[in-house]
C-alpha positions, 0 to 999 in steps of 0.5 A: 500500500505504501508503494501505491501511495508513493506512486500516486503522489508522484504522478499526481504532482504532474497530472492531477493538480485540479483534482487535488485542489478540489479534494483539499477544499472538500471536507466530506468523506464521500467527496474524498473517496470520489476524488481518490477514484478520479486520481486512480483513473488518471494513473491506471493507464501508466501501469506496466502490464507485468508490474508487481504494483499492478498486482498489488493494486488489483488485490486492494481494489478487489478487497474494496469491491468486496466491502462495497458488495457486502454493504450493498447486499444488506437489506435497506433501512426504513424509518418509521415515525412513532407518536406517543401520548401519556395523559392522566385524564382525571376521570374526565370525559374527553374534549371534543378535539384532539387534533393538536394532541395528535399533531394531525396538521404536521407535515410528517405523518406518524406510522404508529400511535401509542396512547396511554391514559390513566384515571379513565373513569371506571365507576362499576356500571360504566366500566362494564359498559366500556368493556362491552362497547369501548369507552368514550376516550377510545371512541374519540381516538378511533373516530379521529384517526380512522378517516386518516387511514389508521386502525386500532390494532389492539388495546388493554384496560385495567380499571382506569389504565388504558393503552391503545395502539394504532397504525397505518393500514399498510403496516397492519399485516406486519404487526404480529404476536400481539399479547397484553398483560397487566399488574395491580399494585393498588391496595397491596396488589388487590386493586387496579387503581394503580399498576401497569398495563403492557402490550408487546408485538412484533413490528416487521420482525422486531419485538417492541413492548409498551408499558403504561404505568400509574404509580403510587402518589405523594412526595414521600413515596419515591422509593415505593414507586421504584419498587412498584415499577420493578414489581411490574417488570418482574411479574408481567410475562408473555407466552413466548420462549424468546421474549417472556419478560418485558426486558427481553424485548428489543425496545421497551417504552415506559410511560404514564403517570409515574408520579415522581415529584420535585423534592426539596425546593419550595413553592416560590422557587419552583414557580419562579423557575417555571415562569422564567422557563429555567427548567434546568434548575429543577432537574437535579431535584426531580425524584426520577432523576435522583432515583436513577442514580440508585436503582439499576433498573432505572439506569437502563432507561433513557429520557429526553430533556425536560424542556417543558413545564411540569405537567401537574398540578393545574386548576381545571380548564386553566394554565394556572398551577394548583391554587385551590385550598385543599380540605382535609378530612378534619376540615383543615386547609391542606397544602397546595400541590407543588408542580411536578413532572409526574407524566413521563415517557422513557425508553430502553434499547436492548444492548447488543450483547444481550440481544436474542438471536432468533427474536420472535421465531417461536411465535410467528411465521417468517422464521424460514424467510428470516433464515434465508435473509441472514447468515448463521454467524453469531451476532450477524442478525444484530448487524443485519437487522439493527433497530435505532431509536431517536427522539424528535420531540418531547413536550406537553400540550398545554391547551388541554384543561379537562384534567389537573394533568397536562398530556405529554407527547413524545415523537420518535423515529424508529430506524430498522431493517425489515425482517419480514417484507411479505404478508403471511396470507394473500386475500382477494374478493372473487367476482361481483359482490352484492347482497343479491347472492352469496359472495366468494373470497379466496386466500393463499398461505404465502408463508407457514404460520400456526393457522387454526379453525378459529381463524376468520376472514372479515369483511370491512368497510374502507376506513374501518376503525379497529380489527373488531369493526367488521361488517361480517366474517366467515371462518376459514374452514367453513364450506371451503373448497380447495382449488389446488394445494395453495388457493382456498375458497370461502363463501360469505352469505348474501344475508351478511353483505350490506344492502347499500354496498360500498368500498370494502376490503377483506382481512384474514385474522389469525386467532393464534397471533391475535392480529390481521395477517393479510389484507385484500385490495379494496373492491366495490360491493354493489347495491342490491338490485332486489332491495331497490326493486322492492322499494328499500331505498337508501333513505329507508336503509339508512334509517334502519341502520341508525335504528339498529346501531342505537 
């Protein structure tokens, strides 16, 4: 290599002054490489055919091309935008509009929405009704996001704790292995007013976990909050050989009303720092920051800078911190609550040395596809399929006043290489669809996965809100007629097809994976000619639909 370098230097003094000048002016590594290649092209003609220098140069260039080839053969990295919200809603009913909270007018649209709420109203009768028909908060977010192409893939609720997961329709077939769990920590573990709910899933083959917590309140219980968090981590398990615990997942997002307060400082100093936006003067006394120095479990988690106002405690429908006199049981006036960053969003990226080699392999299909795309060398998967997390925004939404907490928003970029690029099932509608005759759908298994007789194909209207928002469904084993070894037909009764028709899609739902694993192209369901001829005009049908839905 030294011979080659000296050869170039001698030649370039004469023949490449302009190129060398350009190289001197450029500070970018790519420009430098381009210039060196240009220098090579000007000198290669001067090499003798039998020169030892030529052989050495050929060997060096072949090594460089091999490096470039390996780099080019790696799967392309993709970026996905994740929008997270945590909000203690204080048993209030939702506001009319959450567009600002969801940043709907931002030019960068999220791929995923994860929304964690605490203190959703859970009075006995209302809680039972919410379990059957969805709560008012879930309805608000579904009604807001569904017209924009988002689907509620899954949710979990434990009394006042609610966790919602939305994604764009095109990602739905690649969100698999959905499992949820919950842990009570209130009343010594017997009551669910405090605790945590979690959701784990595979996103294009990468295992993610979201943990929404509501921990013990009050200034003096910082250590108890850490104990509760560690208890939740240790007790929540999933039916998975490779990722049975929360910390086994490639990325864990921990968020919620964690209830950590600002210690030591008096009310006057706190409000002075907040009013002057010198939040950094309060960071050292933030209890979560202080406890991270002591608890190893907290040190694993990262958090963005707290460059926004403490989000607790506010007067309702106001930007004023707690100004009301609190009445104690004995009738005396209690102290006003100090402002605090109780509402937080943190994340933990699993270290390379503890990464699971065959992540999710025991749970989902695609293991064979994955094996074809990666080498068997130890650690190669982490190199070929890395996942990076970058936080773009960490702030509060001060305009919402239905609760004494302000919501907190975290926006992240997930950079990853897709382990899976093909859905598990191909679904399509065959022929014309109308309520005048039975319709036919076909499906093809594209990759092996644990299917069962409980799998079903649902008929959905375009713009559906959630996986359970189907018009009708048919079991994949019902009346099936095999065309060949790969393609299967199933039928949908004409009595289940909407009379008015409309734009629809078909989705294959896997009961084992608890998710949609295949989506058809949109297709048109025709209006029923029989219904029109019999005088069942659209106005009457609409009135009937409204009566049934009410």
